[in-house]
C-alpha beads as a LAMMPS data file, in Angstrom:
LAMMPS data file: protein, C-alpha beads

428 atoms
427 bonds

1 atom types
1 bond types

-500.0 500.0 xlo xhi
-500.0 500.0 ylo yhi
-500.0 500.0 zlo zhi

Masses

1 110.0

Atoms # bond

1 1 1 -374.114 313.083 -247.816
2 1 1 -370.618 312.479 -249.375
3 1 1 -369.140 312.572 -245.341
4 1 1 -369.080 314.556 -242.210
5 1 1 -366.047 316.055 -240.493
6 1 1 -365.218 317.951 -237.391
7 1 1 -363.477 320.587 -240.065
8 1 1 -363.553 320.871 -243.845
9 1 1 -360.981 322.500 -245.563
10 1 1 -361.470 323.840 -249.071
11 1 1 -358.398 324.122 -251.422
12 1 1 -355.197 322.099 -250.825
13 1 1 -352.391 324.985 -251.619
14 1 1 -350.246 325.867 -248.790
15 1 1 -352.911 327.415 -246.939
16 1 1 -355.355 324.715 -246.948
17 1 1 -352.687 321.790 -246.552
18 1 1 -351.058 323.509 -243.810
19 1 1 -354.348 324.024 -241.879
20 1 1 -355.352 320.383 -242.373
21 1 1 -351.934 319.047 -241.146
22 1 1 -351.768 321.218 -237.913
23 1 1 -355.967 320.070 -237.454
24 1 1 -355.058 316.565 -237.780
25 1 1 -351.861 316.892 -235.525
26 1 1 -354.656 317.996 -232.999
27 1 1 -356.513 314.851 -233.277
28 1 1 -359.591 316.380 -235.233
29 1 1 -361.129 314.877 -238.303
30 1 1 -360.546 317.054 -241.205
31 1 1 -361.553 316.848 -244.818
32 1 1 -359.171 318.447 -247.463
33 1 1 -361.106 318.954 -250.399
34 1 1 -359.219 320.214 -253.660
35 1 1 -360.762 320.926 -257.148
36 1 1 -357.419 319.635 -259.049
37 1 1 -355.762 316.527 -259.013
38 1 1 -351.935 316.573 -258.250
39 1 1 -349.528 317.269 -259.447
40 1 1 -350.878 320.459 -260.306
41 1 1 -349.304 323.823 -261.302
42 1 1 -349.661 327.384 -259.600
43 1 1 -348.307 330.777 -260.846
44 1 1 -345.802 331.851 -258.495
45 1 1 -342.109 332.662 -258.235
46 1 1 -341.231 329.341 -256.452
47 1 1 -339.133 331.231 -254.120
48 1 1 -339.472 330.653 -250.509
49 1 1 -337.567 333.210 -247.924
50 1 1 -336.531 332.213 -244.519
51 1 1 -339.771 333.147 -243.114
52 1 1 -341.390 330.236 -245.194
53 1 1 -338.397 327.972 -244.478
54 1 1 -339.406 328.278 -240.773
55 1 1 -342.982 327.126 -241.408
56 1 1 -341.544 324.084 -243.203
57 1 1 -339.245 322.930 -240.433
58 1 1 -341.884 323.600 -237.708
59 1 1 -343.951 321.042 -239.947
60 1 1 -341.056 318.395 -239.977
61 1 1 -340.458 318.673 -243.709
62 1 1 -336.957 317.613 -244.507
63 1 1 -335.685 320.518 -246.935
64 1 1 -332.323 318.485 -247.191
65 1 1 -333.744 316.034 -249.733
66 1 1 -333.422 316.327 -253.351
67 1 1 -335.517 318.817 -254.997
68 1 1 -335.117 321.738 -252.609
69 1 1 -332.700 324.364 -253.732
70 1 1 -330.890 326.331 -251.040
71 1 1 -329.741 329.971 -251.609
72 1 1 -327.805 332.602 -249.689
73 1 1 -329.719 335.646 -250.144
74 1 1 -330.996 338.102 -252.345
75 1 1 -329.233 339.665 -255.698
76 1 1 -330.471 343.087 -256.632
77 1 1 -329.808 344.512 -260.131
78 1 1 -330.684 347.979 -261.005
79 1 1 -329.174 351.475 -261.756
80 1 1 -326.130 349.961 -263.294
81 1 1 -325.376 348.255 -259.920
82 1 1 -325.555 344.451 -258.700
83 1 1 -325.691 344.207 -255.005
84 1 1 -325.478 340.735 -252.920
85 1 1 -327.544 340.696 -249.527
86 1 1 -327.277 337.664 -247.560
87 1 1 -330.278 336.612 -245.826
88 1 1 -329.904 338.052 -242.197
89 1 1 -328.493 335.960 -239.353
90 1 1 -331.331 336.028 -236.659
91 1 1 -332.307 333.999 -233.886
92 1 1 -335.971 333.563 -235.229
93 1 1 -335.186 332.447 -238.902
94 1 1 -333.041 330.208 -240.707
95 1 1 -330.219 332.032 -242.544
96 1 1 -331.288 330.357 -246.001
97 1 1 -334.072 330.609 -248.425
98 1 1 -335.572 327.864 -250.810
99 1 1 -336.748 327.231 -254.321
100 1 1 -338.926 324.251 -255.369
101 1 1 -341.652 324.558 -258.050
102 1 1 -345.045 324.542 -256.986
103 1 1 -346.012 321.676 -258.924
104 1 1 -343.683 319.735 -256.296
105 1 1 -344.407 321.718 -253.269
106 1 1 -348.059 321.826 -253.139
107 1 1 -348.368 318.107 -253.503
108 1 1 -345.727 317.419 -251.075
109 1 1 -347.596 319.853 -248.317
110 1 1 -351.155 318.088 -249.446
111 1 1 -349.304 314.521 -248.956
112 1 1 -347.851 315.603 -245.519
113 1 1 -351.285 316.604 -244.451
114 1 1 -352.860 313.339 -245.425
115 1 1 -349.911 311.630 -243.763
116 1 1 -350.690 313.437 -240.556
117 1 1 -354.442 311.967 -240.542
118 1 1 -356.318 314.172 -242.806
119 1 1 -358.619 312.803 -245.480
120 1 1 -357.585 314.229 -248.682
121 1 1 -360.227 314.223 -251.815
122 1 1 -359.041 315.433 -255.055
123 1 1 -361.195 316.628 -258.039
124 1 1 -363.783 317.815 -255.855
125 1 1 -365.273 321.267 -256.990
126 1 1 -366.698 322.904 -254.056
127 1 1 -369.855 324.807 -255.330
128 1 1 -371.296 326.633 -252.204
129 1 1 -371.942 326.632 -248.735
130 1 1 -374.788 324.648 -246.649
131 1 1 -376.246 327.190 -244.354
132 1 1 -378.206 326.590 -241.043
133 1 1 -381.771 327.594 -241.616
134 1 1 -381.960 329.030 -238.148
135 1 1 -378.615 330.944 -237.809
136 1 1 -377.460 331.370 -241.186
137 1 1 -373.708 329.699 -240.272
138 1 1 -372.069 327.531 -242.342
139 1 1 -372.591 323.878 -241.466
140 1 1 -370.952 322.058 -244.698
141 1 1 -370.516 322.725 -248.364
142 1 1 -371.967 321.263 -251.807
143 1 1 -369.711 319.948 -254.265
144 1 1 -369.200 318.227 -257.854
145 1 1 -366.746 315.248 -258.490
146 1 1 -364.877 316.011 -261.383
147 1 1 -363.273 313.776 -263.836
148 1 1 -359.479 313.889 -265.021
149 1 1 -360.261 316.693 -267.588
150 1 1 -362.015 318.896 -264.880
151 1 1 -365.507 318.329 -265.914
152 1 1 -368.643 317.079 -264.026
153 1 1 -368.677 313.557 -263.124
154 1 1 -371.707 312.157 -261.197
155 1 1 -374.153 313.825 -258.916
156 1 1 -373.516 316.667 -256.657
157 1 1 -372.758 315.950 -253.092
158 1 1 -372.753 317.320 -249.511
159 1 1 -369.972 317.488 -246.814
160 1 1 -371.011 318.511 -243.547
161 1 1 -369.087 319.851 -240.410
162 1 1 -369.344 322.666 -237.713
163 1 1 -366.569 324.530 -239.038
164 1 1 -365.348 325.373 -242.612
165 1 1 -361.942 326.947 -243.852
166 1 1 -361.869 328.897 -246.763
167 1 1 -358.449 328.342 -248.771
168 1 1 -359.639 328.292 -252.018
169 1 1 -357.593 331.251 -253.484
170 1 1 -357.858 334.930 -254.667
171 1 1 -361.380 334.393 -255.891
172 1 1 -362.603 332.376 -253.080
173 1 1 -366.009 331.661 -254.008
174 1 1 -366.907 330.324 -250.780
175 1 1 -366.219 333.477 -249.131
176 1 1 -368.005 335.576 -251.610
177 1 1 -370.952 333.133 -251.535
178 1 1 -371.030 333.800 -247.596
179 1 1 -370.981 337.628 -248.181
180 1 1 -367.380 338.146 -247.674
181 1 1 -366.185 340.604 -250.571
182 1 1 -362.922 342.111 -251.553
183 1 1 -361.874 345.733 -250.169
184 1 1 -361.343 347.781 -252.918
185 1 1 -358.795 350.004 -250.752
186 1 1 -356.387 347.473 -250.813
187 1 1 -353.657 346.942 -253.215
188 1 1 -353.405 344.017 -255.871
189 1 1 -350.677 343.081 -257.924
190 1 1 -350.042 341.037 -261.170
191 1 1 -347.456 338.049 -261.308
192 1 1 -346.401 336.851 -264.790
193 1 1 -344.017 333.840 -265.179
194 1 1 -342.482 331.165 -267.215
195 1 1 -339.718 328.583 -267.345
196 1 1 -336.326 328.641 -269.625
197 1 1 -333.787 325.796 -269.661
198 1 1 -330.663 327.777 -268.813
199 1 1 -327.180 327.132 -267.294
200 1 1 -328.225 329.450 -264.519
201 1 1 -330.645 326.817 -263.000
202 1 1 -328.428 326.221 -259.966
203 1 1 -327.744 329.755 -258.967
204 1 1 -327.650 330.063 -255.145
205 1 1 -329.024 333.314 -255.116
206 1 1 -332.450 334.747 -255.547
207 1 1 -332.075 337.480 -258.367
208 1 1 -334.390 340.617 -258.552
209 1 1 -334.250 343.380 -261.291
210 1 1 -335.694 346.612 -260.076
211 1 1 -336.023 348.178 -263.612
212 1 1 -339.168 347.569 -265.414
213 1 1 -340.437 350.131 -267.962
214 1 1 -343.548 350.830 -269.750
215 1 1 -344.330 353.269 -272.786
216 1 1 -345.629 356.597 -271.215
217 1 1 -349.113 357.931 -272.248
218 1 1 -349.753 358.002 -275.802
219 1 1 -348.440 361.098 -277.531
220 1 1 -346.046 362.049 -274.723
221 1 1 -343.104 359.738 -275.593
222 1 1 -340.474 358.326 -272.976
223 1 1 -340.805 355.659 -270.352
224 1 1 -342.421 354.761 -267.034
225 1 1 -340.447 353.165 -264.369
226 1 1 -343.014 350.687 -262.804
227 1 1 -343.461 349.873 -259.145
228 1 1 -342.480 346.059 -258.989
229 1 1 -339.500 343.904 -259.921
230 1 1 -338.434 341.110 -262.147
231 1 1 -336.929 337.756 -261.012
232 1 1 -334.756 334.900 -261.919
233 1 1 -334.870 332.035 -259.543
234 1 1 -332.995 329.008 -260.177
235 1 1 -334.956 325.587 -259.553
236 1 1 -332.071 323.219 -259.852
237 1 1 -333.905 320.927 -262.259
238 1 1 -332.189 322.493 -265.428
239 1 1 -334.819 325.564 -265.802
240 1 1 -335.139 328.748 -264.041
241 1 1 -338.338 330.438 -263.049
242 1 1 -338.251 334.015 -264.826
243 1 1 -341.156 336.746 -263.988
244 1 1 -341.987 340.012 -262.963
245 1 1 -344.541 341.498 -260.374
246 1 1 -345.987 344.890 -260.777
247 1 1 -348.645 346.559 -258.263
248 1 1 -351.804 348.418 -259.130
249 1 1 -350.608 351.674 -257.750
250 1 1 -349.229 352.690 -261.083
251 1 1 -351.048 354.714 -263.617
252 1 1 -349.557 352.281 -266.304
253 1 1 -351.355 349.183 -264.460
254 1 1 -354.054 347.585 -266.645
255 1 1 -352.893 349.134 -269.905
256 1 1 -349.701 347.184 -270.108
257 1 1 -349.182 343.791 -271.964
258 1 1 -347.040 342.032 -269.115
259 1 1 -346.390 338.940 -271.014
260 1 1 -344.976 340.844 -273.751
261 1 1 -343.114 342.910 -270.980
262 1 1 -341.688 339.619 -269.740
263 1 1 -340.828 338.331 -273.309
264 1 1 -338.751 341.896 -273.944
265 1 1 -337.202 341.675 -270.777
266 1 1 -336.129 338.226 -271.199
267 1 1 -334.799 339.046 -274.556
268 1 1 -332.148 341.740 -273.248
269 1 1 -330.338 339.372 -271.130
270 1 1 -327.084 337.924 -271.867
271 1 1 -327.665 335.181 -274.816
272 1 1 -325.488 332.655 -272.615
273 1 1 -328.567 332.671 -270.320
274 1 1 -330.818 330.966 -272.681
275 1 1 -333.751 332.850 -272.200
276 1 1 -335.283 332.546 -275.936
277 1 1 -338.468 331.031 -277.250
278 1 1 -336.383 328.087 -277.793
279 1 1 -335.845 327.248 -274.560
280 1 1 -338.853 328.333 -272.961
281 1 1 -340.840 325.411 -271.040
282 1 1 -344.476 325.986 -270.802
283 1 1 -346.742 329.088 -271.513
284 1 1 -346.330 332.782 -269.934
285 1 1 -349.169 332.451 -267.198
286 1 1 -350.287 335.316 -264.842
287 1 1 -352.147 335.514 -261.798
288 1 1 -353.437 338.169 -259.235
289 1 1 -351.870 338.798 -255.888
290 1 1 -354.279 339.812 -253.333
291 1 1 -352.373 341.969 -250.874
292 1 1 -352.774 343.699 -247.308
293 1 1 -355.833 341.624 -245.810
294 1 1 -358.036 342.665 -249.119
295 1 1 -360.836 340.393 -247.875
296 1 1 -362.155 340.562 -244.371
297 1 1 -363.425 339.427 -241.712
298 1 1 -361.175 336.651 -241.708
299 1 1 -363.846 334.785 -239.333
300 1 1 -367.482 335.017 -240.198
301 1 1 -370.413 332.544 -239.201
302 1 1 -368.386 329.561 -238.983
303 1 1 -366.322 330.331 -241.868
304 1 1 -362.482 330.972 -241.364
305 1 1 -360.210 332.504 -244.106
306 1 1 -356.771 331.375 -244.628
307 1 1 -353.996 332.519 -247.342
308 1 1 -354.910 334.100 -250.535
309 1 1 -358.573 333.873 -249.719
310 1 1 -358.124 336.398 -247.069
311 1 1 -355.532 338.756 -248.995
312 1 1 -352.530 337.648 -246.972
313 1 1 -349.724 338.425 -249.278
314 1 1 -347.182 341.019 -248.414
315 1 1 -347.658 344.437 -250.036
316 1 1 -343.889 345.062 -249.683
317 1 1 -342.593 341.908 -251.824
318 1 1 -345.478 339.853 -253.213
319 1 1 -345.015 336.835 -250.927
320 1 1 -347.827 334.899 -249.670
321 1 1 -346.701 331.165 -248.881
322 1 1 -344.957 332.193 -245.569
323 1 1 -348.016 334.244 -244.418
324 1 1 -350.791 331.607 -245.716
325 1 1 -348.864 328.993 -243.566
326 1 1 -348.598 331.414 -240.560
327 1 1 -352.173 331.712 -240.567
328 1 1 -352.900 328.318 -241.004
329 1 1 -351.080 327.312 -237.812
330 1 1 -353.132 330.090 -235.969
331 1 1 -356.432 328.952 -237.481
332 1 1 -356.083 325.214 -236.582
333 1 1 -354.976 326.207 -233.022
334 1 1 -357.991 328.602 -232.597
335 1 1 -360.051 325.753 -234.037
336 1 1 -359.191 323.090 -231.901
337 1 1 -359.494 325.232 -228.865
338 1 1 -363.096 326.351 -230.382
339 1 1 -364.241 322.753 -230.578
340 1 1 -363.491 321.995 -226.804
341 1 1 -365.701 324.582 -225.725
342 1 1 -369.703 324.884 -225.321
343 1 1 -371.405 327.094 -227.908
344 1 1 -370.646 330.445 -226.403
345 1 1 -367.191 329.817 -225.353
346 1 1 -366.641 328.476 -229.121
347 1 1 -367.761 331.695 -230.936
348 1 1 -365.681 333.969 -228.375
349 1 1 -362.282 331.510 -229.429
350 1 1 -363.261 331.854 -233.101
351 1 1 -363.674 335.551 -232.963
352 1 1 -360.171 335.860 -231.530
353 1 1 -358.702 334.687 -234.993
354 1 1 -358.963 337.892 -236.861
355 1 1 -357.723 339.897 -234.004
356 1 1 -354.626 337.845 -233.711
357 1 1 -353.957 338.243 -237.293
358 1 1 -354.278 341.919 -237.030
359 1 1 -352.115 341.705 -234.065
360 1 1 -349.333 339.792 -235.737
361 1 1 -349.175 341.443 -239.356
362 1 1 -351.879 344.357 -239.448
363 1 1 -349.343 347.291 -238.633
364 1 1 -346.737 345.575 -240.899
365 1 1 -349.235 345.208 -243.859
366 1 1 -350.388 348.946 -243.257
367 1 1 -346.799 350.130 -243.730
368 1 1 -346.649 347.955 -246.840
369 1 1 -349.747 349.609 -248.183
370 1 1 -348.109 353.043 -247.752
371 1 1 -345.003 352.000 -249.486
372 1 1 -346.824 350.409 -252.521
373 1 1 -348.662 353.608 -252.890
374 1 1 -345.400 355.775 -252.571
375 1 1 -343.461 353.631 -255.163
376 1 1 -346.687 353.963 -257.607
377 1 1 -345.371 357.428 -258.486
378 1 1 -342.514 356.830 -260.736
379 1 1 -340.528 359.697 -259.221
380 1 1 -340.338 357.878 -256.048
381 1 1 -339.228 354.730 -257.495
382 1 1 -336.517 356.445 -259.339
383 1 1 -335.314 358.177 -256.319
384 1 1 -335.553 354.789 -254.348
385 1 1 -333.406 353.281 -257.232
386 1 1 -331.064 356.011 -257.558
387 1 1 -330.145 356.837 -253.836
388 1 1 -330.861 353.428 -252.348
389 1 1 -328.747 350.802 -254.086
390 1 1 -325.473 352.800 -253.702
391 1 1 -325.969 352.449 -249.829
392 1 1 -325.152 348.877 -248.643
393 1 1 -326.412 349.553 -244.892
394 1 1 -329.458 351.142 -246.300
395 1 1 -330.119 348.028 -248.538
396 1 1 -329.615 345.666 -245.498
397 1 1 -332.300 347.503 -243.674
398 1 1 -334.381 347.588 -246.904
399 1 1 -334.082 343.507 -247.099
400 1 1 -335.298 343.038 -243.349
401 1 1 -338.120 345.325 -243.777
402 1 1 -339.181 344.213 -247.183
403 1 1 -339.046 340.464 -246.142
404 1 1 -340.260 341.080 -242.673
405 1 1 -337.125 339.267 -241.076
406 1 1 -336.522 340.593 -237.548
407 1 1 -335.657 339.486 -234.148
408 1 1 -338.344 340.652 -231.594
409 1 1 -336.055 340.287 -228.846
410 1 1 -332.194 341.246 -228.698
411 1 1 -332.374 342.221 -232.331
412 1 1 -330.101 344.901 -233.991
413 1 1 -330.851 348.611 -234.325
414 1 1 -332.482 347.581 -237.874
415 1 1 -334.870 345.206 -235.965
416 1 1 -335.609 347.817 -233.280
417 1 1 -336.930 350.184 -236.003
418 1 1 -338.534 348.091 -237.889
419 1 1 -340.544 346.546 -234.873
420 1 1 -341.370 349.927 -233.515
421 1 1 -342.859 351.024 -236.774
422 1 1 -345.035 347.935 -237.207
423 1 1 -346.035 348.675 -233.673
424 1 1 -346.997 352.109 -234.021
425 1 1 -348.809 351.703 -237.659
426 1 1 -352.759 351.018 -237.316
427 1 1 -353.951 347.613 -237.922
428 1 1 -354.538 346.686 -241.715

Bonds

1 1 1 2
2 1 2 3
3 1 3 4
4 1 4 5
5 1 5 6
6 1 6 7
7 1 7 8
8 1 8 9
9 1 9 10
10 1 10 11
11 1 11 12
12 1 12 13
13 1 13 14
14 1 14 15
15 1 15 16
16 1 16 17
17 1 17 18
18 1 18 19
19 1 19 20
20 1 20 21
21 1 21 22
22 1 22 23
23 1 23 24
24 1 24 25
25 1 25 26
26 1 26 27
27 1 27 28
28 1 28 29
29 1 29 30
30 1 30 31
31 1 31 32
32 1 32 33
33 1 33 34
34 1 34 35
35 1 35 36
36 1 36 37
37 1 37 38
38 1 38 39
39 1 39 40
40 1 40 41
41 1 41 42
42 1 42 43
43 1 43 44
44 1 44 45
45 1 45 46
46 1 46 47
47 1 47 48
48 1 48 49
49 1 49 50
50 1 50 51
51 1 51 52
52 1 52 53
53 1 53 54
54 1 54 55
55 1 55 56
56 1 56 57
57 1 57 58
58 1 58 59
59 1 59 60
60 1 60 61
61 1 61 62
62 1 62 63
63 1 63 64
64 1 64 65
65 1 65 66
66 1 66 67
67 1 67 68
68 1 68 69
69 1 69 70
70 1 70 71
71 1 71 72
72 1 72 73
73 1 73 74
74 1 74 75
75 1 75 76
76 1 76 77
77 1 77 78
78 1 78 79
79 1 79 80
80 1 80 81
81 1 81 82
82 1 82 83
83 1 83 84
84 1 84 85
85 1 85 86
86 1 86 87
87 1 87 88
88 1 88 89
89 1 89 90
90 1 90 91
91 1 91 92
92 1 92 93
93 1 93 94
94 1 94 95
95 1 95 96
96 1 96 97
97 1 97 98
98 1 98 99
99 1 99 100
100 1 100 101
101 1 101 102
102 1 102 103
103 1 103 104
104 1 104 105
105 1 105 106
106 1 106 107
107 1 107 108
108 1 108 109
109 1 109 110
110 1 110 111
111 1 111 112
112 1 112 113
113 1 113 114
114 1 114 115
115 1 115 116
116 1 116 117
117 1 117 118
118 1 118 119
119 1 119 120
120 1 120 121
121 1 121 122
122 1 122 123
123 1 123 124
124 1 124 125
125 1 125 126
126 1 126 127
127 1 127 128
128 1 128 129
129 1 129 130
130 1 130 131
131 1 131 132
132 1 132 133
133 1 133 134
134 1 134 135
135 1 135 136
136 1 136 137
137 1 137 138
138 1 138 139
139 1 139 140
140 1 140 141
141 1 141 142
142 1 142 143
143 1 143 144
144 1 144 145
145 1 145 146
146 1 146 147
147 1 147 148
148 1 148 149
149 1 149 150
150 1 150 151
151 1 151 152
152 1 152 153
153 1 153 154
154 1 154 155
155 1 155 156
156 1 156 157
157 1 157 158
158 1 158 159
159 1 159 160
160 1 160 161
161 1 161 162
162 1 162 163
163 1 163 164
164 1 164 165
165 1 165 166
166 1 166 167
167 1 167 168
168 1 168 169
169 1 169 170
170 1 170 171
171 1 171 172
172 1 172 173
173 1 173 174
174 1 174 175
175 1 175 176
176 1 176 177
177 1 177 178
178 1 178 179
179 1 179 180
180 1 180 181
181 1 181 182
182 1 182 183
183 1 183 184
184 1 184 185
185 1 185 186
186 1 186 187
187 1 187 188
188 1 188 189
189 1 189 190
190 1 190 191
191 1 191 192
192 1 192 193
193 1 193 194
194 1 194 195
195 1 195 196
196 1 196 197
197 1 197 198
198 1 198 199
199 1 199 200
200 1 200 201
201 1 201 202
202 1 202 203
203 1 203 204
204 1 204 205
205 1 205 206
206 1 206 207
207 1 207 208
208 1 208 209
209 1 209 210
210 1 210 211
211 1 211 212
212 1 212 213
213 1 213 214
214 1 214 215
215 1 215 216
216 1 216 217
217 1 217 218
218 1 218 219
219 1 219 220
220 1 220 221
221 1 221 222
222 1 222 223
223 1 223 224
224 1 224 225
225 1 225 226
226 1 226 227
227 1 227 228
228 1 228 229
229 1 229 230
230 1 230 231
231 1 231 232
232 1 232 233
233 1 233 234
234 1 234 235
235 1 235 236
236 1 236 237
237 1 237 238
238 1 238 239
239 1 239 240
240 1 240 241
241 1 241 242
242 1 242 243
243 1 243 244
244 1 244 245
245 1 245 246
246 1 246 247
247 1 247 248
248 1 248 249
249 1 249 250
250 1 250 251
251 1 251 252
252 1 252 253
253 1 253 254
254 1 254 255
255 1 255 256
256 1 256 257
257 1 257 258
258 1 258 259
259 1 259 260
260 1 260 261
261 1 261 262
262 1 262 263
263 1 263 264
264 1 264 265
265 1 265 266
266 1 266 267
267 1 267 268
268 1 268 269
269 1 269 270
270 1 270 271
271 1 271 272
272 1 272 273
273 1 273 274
274 1 274 275
275 1 275 276
276 1 276 277
277 1 277 278
278 1 278 279
279 1 279 280
280 1 280 281
281 1 281 282
282 1 282 283
283 1 283 284
284 1 284 285
285 1 285 286
286 1 286 287
287 1 287 288
288 1 288 289
289 1 289 290
290 1 290 291
291 1 291 292
292 1 292 293
293 1 293 294
294 1 294 295
295 1 295 296
296 1 296 297
297 1 297 298
298 1 298 299
299 1 299 300
300 1 300 301
301 1 301 302
302 1 302 303
303 1 303 304
304 1 304 305
305 1 305 306
306 1 306 307
307 1 307 308
308 1 308 309
309 1 309 310
310 1 310 311
311 1 311 312
312 1 312 313
313 1 313 314
314 1 314 315
315 1 315 316
316 1 316 317
317 1 317 318
318 1 318 319
319 1 319 320
320 1 320 321
321 1 321 322
322 1 322 323
323 1 323 324
324 1 324 325
325 1 325 326
326 1 326 327
327 1 327 328
328 1 328 329
329 1 329 330
330 1 330 331
331 1 331 332
332 1 332 333
333 1 333 334
334 1 334 335
335 1 335 336
336 1 336 337
337 1 337 338
338 1 338 339
339 1 339 340
340 1 340 341
341 1 341 342
342 1 342 343
343 1 343 344
344 1 344 345
345 1 345 346
346 1 346 347
347 1 347 348
348 1 348 349
349 1 349 350
350 1 350 351
351 1 351 352
352 1 352 353
353 1 353 354
354 1 354 355
355 1 355 356
356 1 356 357
357 1 357 358
358 1 358 359
359 1 359 360
360 1 360 361
361 1 361 362
362 1 362 363
363 1 363 364
364 1 364 365
365 1 365 366
366 1 366 367
367 1 367 368
368 1 368 369
369 1 369 370
370 1 370 371
371 1 371 372
372 1 372 373
373 1 373 374
374 1 374 375
375 1 375 376
376 1 376 377
377 1 377 378
378 1 378 379
379 1 379 380
380 1 380 381
381 1 381 382
382 1 382 383
383 1 383 384
384 1 384 385
385 1 385 386
386 1 386 387
387 1 387 388
388 1 388 389
389 1 389 390
390 1 390 391
391 1 391 392
392 1 392 393
393 1 393 394
394 1 394 395
395 1 395 396
396 1 396 397
397 1 397 398
398 1 398 399
399 1 399 400
400 1 400 401
401 1 401 402
402 1 402 403
403 1 403 404
404 1 404 405
405 1 405 406
406 1 406 407
407 1 407 408
408 1 408 409
409 1 409 410
410 1 410 411
411 1 411 412
412 1 412 413
413 1 413 414
414 1 414 415
415 1 415 416
416 1 416 417
417 1 417 418
418 1 418 419
419 1 419 420
420 1 420 421
421 1 421 422
422 1 422 423
423 1 423 424
424 1 424 425
425 1 425 426
426 1 426 427
427 1 427 428
């Protein structure tokens, strides 16, 4: 026995750390187990829309401190056009976004959770669940301590708690061990990124490029317009995060060398930007993006899924941090409520968690799945680029839809249309 707690949270990314923070604030004894040691990197665009900013504000994180780069909105480039779309002025969300590298961001959230009372254990590799022999419910986890190089160091240990939160990322070994597998009918995407030293590091707009091309099938010649976008997000520390994201709804998915595509795309940018091999910081790295609730159920036998473990990435734009943090807040609320009840009442409360997630995001994620299926056809992608960008009002609507930024009360006409579509769509 390495320890007991009210709740064990596996993974100290944004999902796990936010869950641990709210659990600790609720007065619960929570163990937060992280395989790596901080600071550690994570493949990501590092950009945070106002939806994520709202979560940081609610956690009491001061984003006016050094290290946070504030931005005004989205600059879209494509079809020979350059369009600036400010973040919408809403009652529900701030009117600015942020950029901060995941090396800083994840550690800040983990330390914030620890400051609230969570017991953070780094270099602990969770290897599997501990199950109740009678019920089959999870009642803890087994783990192995790791040394600074990530190698096993010492004997296997056991942590016990009546409830466990899986926030262990896309592969979520803990969920898989509990029999909760990915759904093949949900979209996936790949994100590829690196950093460049550049004078554009303090750009106060998040920049998206809508034209990513791949070679067509062998023997046919020509190019295919891919469903995705490239990004340039200034980090304020002398570098920019430069990357691209592509969904698996294209026929070209899986046969494109995305790292080479990023190199070729960066080489075509203006020389004064400095996106060259000499200015590259670190390797080009890639990661999968699990979209549209691609792993369900989000609660089963004492295990709750949060963040990438539950496929909580927006199919419209590849965002995951904001939905991970929102789900974390919800999970912590449900857990605190459940642990105050008897056995029967506890289970009823816990089963409300996936229902609440579907109520909040299910319809919107269903619309997102339809969207990525449509743009997987290069003809649709071309029509959207050619006929959408020249119409600023349509693009304002599109920004609100893709970023999921609307007011549910007293919103404008765009808000009412988006909210109505979300309510009418079946839950994901």
